[in-house]
C-alpha positions, 0 to 999 in steps of 0.5 A: 637431557640426562636419563638420571631422573627418576620421572622422564615425565610430569604431566599436570592439569585437567583430569576427568572422567569421559563418559562416552556414548557406544552408539556409534551414528546417533545425537547424544540426545539419543545416545542409551548406554556408555562407556567411562574412561578416563579423560582429559589432555593431561591426564590421557597424556601420562596413560600414552606416553606410560603405555610406550615406556616412559616413567610417567607422574601425574600432578593433580586434584581429584574429587573424594568421590567414586569418580576420584577414586577411578581416576587414581586406579586407572593411573595406578593400573597404568603405571603412572606415579600418582604420589601428587594425585590430591583427593580434593574433600570440597570440589566433585570430579569434573565429568565429559560426556562425548558422542560419535554422531559421525565421521566429522562431528563428536558432540561434548558436552562438559561438567567442570564447575568449580571441579577438583582439578582446577583447585590444583595448588603449589601445596600439592607438590614440592619443587623436589617432586617437579625437578625429579623429572626431564620435562612437566607438560602444562596444559592451556586448559588450565590458564582459565582462572587465576587461580589455575594459571598461578599454579602453572607459573608456580610449578614452571618456576621449580621446573627452571630452577631445577633444570626441568623442560618445560612442555606448553600444550596450548589445549584451547577449548573455547567452552572453558573461557566462556566464549561458547554455549555450554553445549559447544564443547566442540568448538575449537576456535573462537577469536579472542585476545583475553585467550591469546594475552594468556596463552602467551603469558608463559611462553618464554619459559617453555622448551616445547610448544605444542599445538593444532593449527587453531591453537597456535592461531589462538597463541599467536593472535592471528588467524594466519598460520605463519603469521601467528608462528612468528607471534609465537616464535617472538616470544620464545626460542622454544621449537614450535610443533603444529599438530596438522590432522590428517596431513601429519605435523611440521616442527619449527625449532628455528626461525618461521620460515615462509610456508610450513612445508620448509619447517620440518615436516612430518607426513600422516599416516593414512587410516580409516577414522572412527574417533578424531577425539583424544587424537592429539592427545596420542599425538603428542603422547608418540611424537613425546616418547621420541623426544624424551629419548632424544631422537631426531626431529623427524623420527618424534614425528613419525612415532606421534603421527603414528600414534594419533593415527592408531588412536582415531581407530580406536573409541575413546581417547585414554583407552585408545593409546596404542602401547609400545608393541603397538607402535612397533607393529604398525612402524614396522608394516600395520601401517599399510592395513588401512582400516586398523580398526578391522583389524584382528592382529592389531586387536590382539596386540591392544588386548594383551598389551594393556591387560590388568596386572595380575599375581604370578603365578595364581593359585585359584580356588575353583568353587564354579562346581555345582553338580557335586555338590548337589550330590551330597546329603544336606541337614536343615539349614545348609546350601549349596550358596552358603558353602560358597559364602563360606569359601570366600571367607576363608578366600578374602581372610587367607588374600593378605598373606597369599597375595598370588590367590585367586578364586573361581565361582559361578553365579548361580550358587556363587551369586552371593560368594561373588558379591562379597568378593567383589574386587577385593582379590586381584584374580576373580574367575566367572563361569559362564557355560551351562554345564553339559555336552557339546555344542556349547551353551551358554547361562540361560541360552543367552548370547555372549554379548547380553550376559558379559553386559551385566559382568563387572569387567575385572571378573575373568570370563571361565568357559569349560570346552565340552568335547564336540564331534562333528555334527556339533562342531560348527555350531560351537565354532561358531559360540566361541567365536562369540564368547572371544568377541564379546570379552574382546568388545568388553576389554575382559578376559577369558579362560578355556578350560579343557577336561581330559585324563592324565593320558599320552591319547589325551594329552595329543588330543588337548594339542589338537584341541588348543590348535583349532581352537585358536586357529579359529582366531580365539586366543583366550588370556588363560587356559586351563588345563589337565595336570599330565605328569609327561613333561613331553606333554607339555612341550607339545603343548606349550608350542601349540599355544605359543604358535598363534597366541605368544600373548596369552598368559599362560595354563592354570592345572586342574585339580580333576578331583584327584586325591591330594597326594596325587594332584600335589606330586602332579602339581611337582611334575609340573612347575616350573615350565614357562607357561604354566602358571599356577593352579585352579583347584576345586573338589581336591580342596573342597570336597571332604570338608563340603560334605562335613558341612553340608551333612552337619557334622562340622560347623563354619569354623571347621570347614573355614580351618580344614579349607584354609589348611588344605589352601595353604598345603598346595600354595606351599607345594607349589611355591616350594616353600613352608607357609604358616598353618592358617590362624582359626 
């Protein structure tokens, strides 16, 4: 296979919302909270292969609904090309409810009546699009209706005409064929001549056939695995990949031998199983990451089995897919840790390599302050909450011209501002701490996991860490660990702020505090630090972060109430350092215009104009380029 095509792989078919029960060990009837993920075998494989570095496109339909938009945006965030993800205005996006009852029982309930993805049509893609990929993956779950099966045939026809290899994932689910009750989504095998005939329809056109033992049985029309493999072989010259769960896999590129063990056998990896749902999609993602790079069969098997092992250690299907860095870690030695779901190193790698894309650098309006505004005189009708809403309006107006703009608010006086911003700005931070001395206290004195359960996941959790003494250290460290664990659990980013004056001694103190915090296993995605003017201070700070948090997104410089000229000089001295990724400035920007507005000596327009001008001056200084003045 050559590398001249624009895509390595196109996946086509089932694309649904997986609604996963959060409570492990409960019947689906008893689950009370859920997590929402991308689901459906082709969509899972699109994400899995993209995370492993392949160039992937996906062909499907989604409803003109909130779930459909969720799926499209999620695929885009994962780097999957969605040019042929079509919005169907007549049908809803399919949904599946899933649970983890125990290590052997995974209830699964599908809602797929006349759903969007079953209406994919040849008009949704072109022959050129299919021909622009090295391989097309189709799924047996779309052979259940005449229309869907006909669409599969049309796509395969384009592939064969353009030299695109065809991968057939048998993907047999008896519930889709009406062979079990509607609540029987967990069932994996019911004998059916009709399903066998449908599964065999396109076998002669395939270049790779993949299935579990049960799926090979249905495709071959025989419950004896070797006989079934031979019947499949009689219909196709394609290599056949047999998925064997914990036992690994076997590949049969030619004649079927007398024993499975006489094939090219890839042994499985022994890991503690948390959730088997999605393991097969993980396996195929890993396998294809080798096959589409022309790796030998044993290496394809090794990568497939490793990826499957990583997936079964986590909650969900598509979000459990490992990245290339995780796979490399596992194959280099992580495989010896059988309790993968308890590995802090693996959790860190997964967290750091699957984060949302963020602007870089990011230039943040930090409006999370409350106390500085409370000390200012206020005219009747002027409130801090209204002031922060005006700041949000300025940010939204500037954002199209300043894609690196970010905002930071509290959720007391800044609640309306956060609601106004929503997700319309790429970097939204939110204060979680209760301002005060050590030990650290969070808002309303609630545990971090309770607070964050109500926060949107795109928000970045900001926490100012007070300087502690020996008496407060143990409790503060415990709260920092709890905060980090909660942000990890909810897949949210964490920013820790350390406030110090710009002195040599304070720079050393910051280094010590960073080392101490990260030694706790608390590895924030961002640090917000003073804008030290001594270059040697930054060398020590960056070394401290890199020591055990090399995948930290970076440092944002705080203003610290400096004058504008002093801050501009400090920013200029710091810009260009590898870990410094922007600034988060508040009082230097806000205090003068805020004082005038709160006192009633300026109106909304004047405040917004002054704030916009001040922000653009700082942004221009950071970026080293002239910025046009803001429109009134």
